[in-house]
C-alpha positions, 0 to 999 in steps of 0.5 A: 526199052525196059523189055530190051533191058531185060534181055541184057540182064538175062545174059548177065544172069546166065553167066553168073548163075548158069541159068537161063531167063526167058522174057516173053510179052506175057512176062512184060504184061505181068510186070506191068500188071504188078506195077499197076497193083503196086502203084495202086496199093502205094497210092492208097497207102499215101492217101491214107497217110495224107488223110491221117496227116490232114486230121493231125494238122486239123487237130493241131490247129484246133488245139492251137485255137483252144490254147489261145482261148485258154490262154486268154481265160487264164490271163483273166483268171490270173488278173482276178486271182491277183486282185483277190490276193491283194484283198486277202493280204489287206484283210490279213494285215487288218486282222493282224493289226486288230489282233495286236490291238485286241492283245494290248486291250486284253493286257490292259484289261488283265492289269485292271482286273488285277488292280480291281481284285486288289482293291476289292480285297482292300474294300472288303477289309475296310468294309469289315473294319467300318462295320466293326467300328460302327458296331463299336460306335452304336453303344456310344451313339445310343448313350449320346441319344440318351444324354441328349434327352437329358438336356433341356432348353434351360441347360442351353440357356445357361451355356449361352449366358456364360461369357467364357464357358469352360474349355471342355464345353467350348470343345463339345459345342465347337464339334457340334458346330462343325456338323451343324447345317448353319455353320460358317467358316468362323469357329470362334466362340462368338460364332458358335454361340450365335449360330449354334447355341442361339438357334431356338430349334437346336435341340430339335435339330440335334435329335433329328440329326 
């Protein structure tokens, strides 16, 4: 049927182009041969495209599997990151609180240091004043020791025999009484006379005081 249609188209070809077209069995056989070659070429191309498509689909399937695995790993990593983030935030908050405490302690320490610096200056001044007073008191102390060496038991006995000694003697004896180990709260002349002047070791105690 195809061969017959060629004859009909050949008539149309001659009328349009004023040229004849001859169709023989050889032309038909050439047509069949060319068609087979064309079909084989296209089949080979289609098979190549199919293999390429199959390879692409296989790659896509593998990529999908890998993506699912990576998604699972990513979910695990995200959970670990969230947990570590929480730990880090708690650590930062703890450091912040400790820093605030340390800052307050540093402020308190600075205040105490400033106070101690002032007190050190005051103590140094008082120590200098005390040293100066002690230096000034040394001559008086030496004079008192010398005067004490000039007092005898007889002198103590005379004071003890006085029912009411002069006021200056009472004051001196009372001051000694306040520093004496056997003194009591009662500082009347009777107590002074009994506890201080009446002590047989009075001179020895005063010299060793």
